[in-house]
C-alpha positions as CSV (number, residue, x, y, z in Angstrom):
1,M,0.0,0.0,0.0
2,A,1.4,3.4,-0.9
3,K,2.0,5.9,1.9
4,Y,0.6,9.3,1.9
5,R,3.1,12.1,1.7
6,H,0.7,15.0,2.4
7,D,0.1,16.9,5.6
8,L,-3.5,18.1,5.9
9,P,-3.9,21.0,8.4
10,Q,-7.7,20.5,8.6
11,Q,-7.0,17.2,10.2
12,R,-5.4,18.9,13.2
13,G,-8.6,20.6,14.3
14,G,-10.3,24.0,14.0
15,I,-13.0,25.1,11.5
16,F,-12.1,25.3,7.8
17,L,-14.3,27.0,5.4
18,T,-14.8,26.1,1.7
19,D,-16.9,27.6,-1.0
20,G,-20.6,27.2,-1.9
21,G,-22.6,26.1,-4.9
22,M,-20.2,27.1,-7.7
23,E,-22.2,26.0,-10.6
24,T,-25.6,27.3,-9.4
25,S,-24.0,30.6,-8.2
26,L,-22.3,31.2,-11.6
27,I,-25.3,30.3,-13.6
28,F,-28.1,32.0,-11.7
29,N,-26.3,34.8,-9.9
30,D,-23.7,35.7,-12.6
31,G,-25.5,34.7,-15.7
32,V,-22.7,32.4,-16.9
33,D,-23.5,29.7,-19.4
34,L,-22.1,26.4,-18.1
35,P,-22.8,23.6,-20.6
36,H,-23.6,20.4,-18.8
37,F,-23.1,22.2,-15.5
38,A,-19.3,22.2,-16.2
39,S,-17.4,25.0,-14.6
40,F,-14.0,23.7,-15.6
41,V,-14.5,25.2,-19.1
42,L,-14.0,28.7,-17.6
43,L,-10.3,27.9,-17.1
44,D,-9.8,28.1,-20.9
45,T,-10.4,31.8,-21.2
46,V,-9.1,34.9,-19.6
47,E,-12.7,36.0,-18.9
48,G,-13.5,32.7,-17.4
49,R,-10.5,32.7,-15.1
50,A,-11.4,36.2,-13.9
51,L,-14.9,35.0,-13.0
52,L,-13.5,32.1,-11.1
53,T,-11.0,34.3,-9.3
54,K,-13.9,36.6,-8.2
55,Y,-15.9,33.6,-7.1
56,Y,-13.2,32.1,-4.9
57,E,-12.0,35.4,-3.5
58,S,-15.5,36.2,-2.1
59,Y,-15.1,33.1,0.1
60,L,-11.5,33.5,0.9
61,A,-12.2,37.0,2.3
62,I,-14.6,35.5,4.7
63,A,-12.0,33.0,6.0
64,R,-9.4,35.7,6.2
65,D,-11.6,38.0,8.1
66,N,-12.4,35.3,10.7
67,G,-8.9,33.8,10.9
68,L,-10.0,30.4,9.5
69,G,-8.4,27.9,7.2
70,F,-9.8,27.3,3.7
71,V,-10.2,24.2,1.5
72,L,-9.9,25.3,-2.2
73,D,-11.7,22.7,-4.3
74,T,-10.8,22.8,-8.0
75,P,-13.7,23.6,-10.5
76,T,-13.4,20.1,-12.0
77,W,-16.6,18.3,-10.8
78,R,-17.4,17.5,-14.4
79,A,-13.8,17.0,-15.7
80,N,-14.0,13.3,-16.2
81,S,-14.1,11.3,-19.5
82,D,-17.8,10.9,-20.0
83,W,-18.7,14.5,-19.3
84,G,-15.6,15.7,-21.0
85,A,-16.5,13.9,-24.2
86,K,-19.8,15.7,-24.3
87,L,-17.9,19.0,-24.1
88,G,-15.3,18.1,-26.7
89,Y,-12.4,17.3,-24.3
90,D,-10.4,14.1,-25.0
91,A,-8.1,12.4,-22.5
92,A,-5.1,14.7,-23.2
93,S,-7.2,17.9,-22.8
94,L,-8.8,16.6,-19.7
95,K,-5.4,15.9,-18.1
96,S,-4.4,19.4,-19.1
97,I,-7.5,21.0,-17.6
98,N,-7.2,19.1,-14.3
99,T,-3.5,20.0,-14.1
100,R,-4.2,23.7,-14.9
101,A,-7.0,23.7,-12.3
102,V,-4.5,22.9,-9.6
103,A,-2.1,25.5,-10.9
104,F,-4.8,28.1,-10.9
105,L,-5.6,27.4,-7.2
106,K,-1.9,27.5,-6.3
107,G,-1.9,31.0,-7.6
108,L,-4.8,31.9,-5.4
109,R,-3.2,30.2,-2.4
110,A,0.1,32.2,-3.0
111,K,-1.9,35.4,-2.8
112,W,-4.2,34.6,0.2
113,E,-2.5,32.0,2.5
114,S,-1.1,33.1,5.8
115,A,-0.1,31.4,9.1
116,E,-3.6,32.2,10.4
117,M,-5.2,31.0,7.2
118,P,-3.8,27.8,5.8
119,C,-5.2,26.8,2.4
120,V,-5.5,23.3,1.2
121,I,-5.9,22.5,-2.5
122,S,-8.2,19.6,-3.2
123,G,-8.9,18.1,-6.6
124,A,-12.7,17.9,-7.0
125,I,-14.1,14.7,-8.5
126,G,-17.7,14.3,-9.5
127,P,-19.7,11.1,-10.2
128,R,-19.3,9.5,-13.6
129,G,-23.0,10.0,-14.2
130,D,-25.7,12.1,-12.7
131,G,-25.3,12.9,-9.0
132,Y,-29.0,12.5,-8.6
133,K,-29.4,9.1,-10.3
134,A,-27.7,5.9,-9.2
135,G,-24.8,4.6,-11.3
136,N,-24.1,0.9,-12.1
137,M,-20.3,0.7,-11.9
138,D,-18.7,-1.9,-9.7
139,A,-15.7,-0.8,-7.6
140,D,-13.1,-2.1,-10.0
141,E,-14.6,-0.2,-12.9
142,A,-14.9,3.0,-10.8
143,E,-11.2,2.7,-9.8
144,A,-10.1,2.5,-13.4
145,Y,-12.5,5.2,-14.6
146,H,-11.6,7.9,-12.0
147,G,-7.9,6.9,-11.9
148,A,-6.9,9.2,-14.7
149,Q,-8.3,12.4,-13.1
150,I,-6.8,11.4,-9.7
151,A,-3.4,10.8,-11.3
152,A,-3.5,14.3,-12.9
153,F,-4.3,15.9,-9.6
154,A,-1.4,14.0,-7.9
155,E,1.0,14.9,-10.6
156,A,0.0,18.5,-10.4
157,G,0.7,18.6,-6.7
158,A,-2.8,18.8,-5.2
159,D,-2.8,18.2,-1.4
160,M,-5.7,15.8,-1.7
161,V,-8.8,14.9,-3.7
162,T,-12.4,15.0,-2.7
163,A,-15.2,13.1,-4.5
164,F,-18.5,15.0,-4.3
165,T,-22.1,14.1,-4.8
166,L,-21.6,10.3,-4.7
167,N,-24.7,8.2,-4.4
168,T,-23.3,4.7,-4.7
169,I,-21.0,2.8,-2.4
170,N,-19.1,1.1,-5.2
171,E,-18.1,4.3,-6.9
172,A,-16.8,5.6,-3.5
173,I,-14.8,2.4,-3.0
174,G,-13.2,2.7,-6.4
175,I,-12.2,6.3,-6.0
176,A,-10.7,5.7,-2.6
177,R,-8.7,2.8,-4.0
178,A,-7.5,4.9,-6.9
179,A,-6.4,7.7,-4.6
180,R,-4.5,5.2,-2.5
181,T,-2.8,3.8,-5.6
182,H,-1.6,7.4,-6.6
183,A,-0.5,8.2,-3.0
184,I,-2.8,11.1,-2.5
185,P,-5.3,11.5,0.4
186,C,-9.0,11.5,-0.5
187,A,-12.2,12.5,1.1
188,I,-15.6,11.0,0.1
189,S,-18.7,13.1,0.1
190,F,-22.0,11.3,-0.2
191,T,-25.4,12.8,-1.1
192,V,-28.7,11.6,0.2
193,E,-32.3,11.8,-0.6
194,T,-35.0,13.4,1.6
195,D,-35.1,10.3,3.8
196,G,-31.4,10.6,4.6
197,R,-30.5,7.5,2.6
198,L,-28.5,7.0,-0.6
199,V,-30.6,6.7,-3.8
200,K,-30.6,2.9,-3.6
201,G,-31.7,2.9,0.0
202,E,-28.5,2.4,1.9
203,T,-28.0,4.4,5.1
204,L,-25.1,6.8,5.5
205,R,-23.8,4.4,8.2
206,D,-23.8,1.5,5.8
207,A,-22.1,3.6,3.1
208,I,-19.3,4.8,5.4
209,E,-18.7,1.6,7.2
210,T,-18.6,-0.4,3.9
211,V,-16.2,2.0,2.2
212,D,-13.9,1.8,5.3
213,R,-14.1,-1.9,5.4
214,E,-13.5,-2.4,1.7
215,T,-10.6,0.1,1.5
216,Q,-8.9,-0.5,4.9
217,N,-10.0,3.0,6.0
218,A,-8.4,4.7,3.0
219,P,-10.4,8.0,3.0
220,V,-9.0,10.5,5.4
221,Y,-12.6,11.6,6.2
222,F,-16.1,11.7,4.8
223,M,-18.5,14.5,4.1
224,I,-22.1,15.1,3.2
225,N,-23.1,17.4,0.3
226,C,-25.9,18.4,-2.0
227,A,-28.7,17.8,0.5
228,H,-30.5,20.1,2.9
229,P,-29.7,19.5,6.6
230,A,-33.4,18.6,7.1
231,H,-32.8,15.6,4.8
232,F,-29.9,14.1,6.7
233,E,-30.2,15.2,10.3
234,Q,-32.3,12.2,11.2
235,A,-29.7,9.9,9.7
236,L,-27.0,11.1,12.1
237,Q,-26.5,9.3,15.4
238,A,-24.5,10.9,18.3
239,G,-22.1,8.6,20.0
240,E,-21.7,6.2,17.1
241,S,-18.1,5.6,16.1
242,W,-18.9,6.0,12.3
243,M,-20.0,9.5,13.0
244,T,-16.5,10.5,13.9
245,R,-15.5,9.9,10.2
246,I,-17.8,12.7,9.0
247,H,-15.7,15.9,9.0
248,G,-17.5,18.1,6.6
249,V,-20.8,19.4,5.4
250,R,-21.7,21.2,2.2
251,A,-25.5,21.4,2.3
252,N,-28.0,22.8,-0.2
253,A,-29.8,26.0,0.6
254,S,-33.0,24.5,-0.7
255,A,-35.1,21.9,1.1
256,K,-36.4,20.7,-2.3
257,S,-35.8,17.1,-3.3
258,H,-33.2,16.2,-5.9
259,A,-36.1,15.5,-8.4
260,E,-37.5,19.0,-7.8
261,L,-34.2,20.7,-8.1
262,D,-33.5,18.8,-11.3
263,E,-36.6,20.2,-12.9
264,S,-36.3,23.7,-11.5
265,T,-35.5,26.6,-13.9
266,T,-35.1,29.1,-11.1
267,L,-32.7,29.3,-8.1
268,D,-34.0,28.4,-4.6
269,A,-31.5,30.2,-2.4
270,G,-33.3,29.3,0.8
271,D,-32.6,31.3,4.0
272,P,-28.9,31.9,4.8
273,F,-29.7,32.7,8.4
274,D,-31.7,29.5,8.9
275,L,-29.0,27.4,7.2
276,G,-26.4,28.9,9.5
277,Q,-28.5,28.0,12.5
278,R,-28.8,24.4,11.2
279,Y,-25.0,24.2,10.9
280,Q,-24.7,25.5,14.4
281,R,-26.9,22.7,15.7
282,L,-24.9,20.1,13.7
283,R,-21.6,21.4,15.1
284,R,-22.9,21.2,18.6
285,A,-24.0,17.7,18.2
286,F,-21.1,16.5,16.0
287,P,-18.0,18.6,16.7
288,A,-16.0,16.5,14.2
289,M,-17.9,18.4,11.4
290,R,-15.4,21.2,11.0
291,I,-15.1,21.7,7.2
292,L,-18.0,23.9,6.4
293,G,-19.3,25.2,3.0
294,G,-22.3,25.0,0.7
295,C,-23.7,23.3,-2.3
296,C,-26.6,24.0,-4.7
297,G,-28.2,27.4,-4.2
298,T,-25.6,28.7,-1.8
299,D,-23.2,31.5,-2.3
300,H,-20.8,33.6,-0.1
301,R,-23.8,35.0,1.9
302,H,-24.7,31.5,3.1
303,V,-21.1,30.7,4.0
304,A,-20.8,34.0,5.9
305,A,-24.0,33.1,7.8
306,I,-22.6,29.6,8.5
307,C,-19.4,31.1,9.8
308,E,-21.2,33.6,11.9
309,A,-23.3,30.9,13.5
310,C,-20.6,28.4,14.1
311,L,-17.9,30.6,15.6
312,P,-17.7,31.6,19.3
313,P,-19.5,33.1,21.0
314,H,-22.5,32.2,18.9
315,A,-21.6,28.5,18.6
316,L,-21.5,28.2,22.4
317,S,-24.7,30.1,23.1
318,A,-28.0,28.4,24.0
């Protein structure tokens, strides 16, 4: 088994912020056309890189103002071979875009990082298919499929990789194995339906414990994303050992189901204050949840509200 060579400051404690719903924010708030919900295409133009810089810096400023660390996720959720093919990117151009995504964030880190604000660069991986519909890959196929993107991130010098919006256990197992092969730490972030379960009915506990068992605890931690807290709160169990493996939350602003969101032509931005209060309650019950950001419908206002609610003295108040 390969040994990791990376030091991850978010593993040493303290709250780390991350960004919000990149694609929904760019599409609905900034009027950007993102074909197939792919933000990585913006790296190919000067104008696109300027938009991404503005986007990330709106969150980095919140972390700086509050003396918190930040996890910079690359804009590469769609930068895998199936989605890339729909956008005209072959294997070589996908490797280039994933490599350039890391370099782009290294530039931001050089500008923003300080002793009080460590910045971690994470290569963002999305599901092979639709994050709202179950895929059919077995673990071996998933390992082979996602290996190319993970290899590009490792070669480019990312600190880690994070797989977001996963809804099948086998895909998570394959990604964790591929990351181990390429000697780069990985985090696995599952999404759930309104009943707090994966799309095929597995519980979060089943998913996390199965991935850990099948990969010898390869992920450095797990996260939950692309679901409103009301959808997964009931699935969390205080005092259970598997809960200590969940270190991050990137929730949706909207309480709508995935099916409703999929059909929506307008943005449901929810209530930033209410979302912040829900994060505060999660943090109190599960203090291991310390990597905080947003997903669909959220922007810098939501992350600011989350930060405000989860930092002392507010986090310790009744």
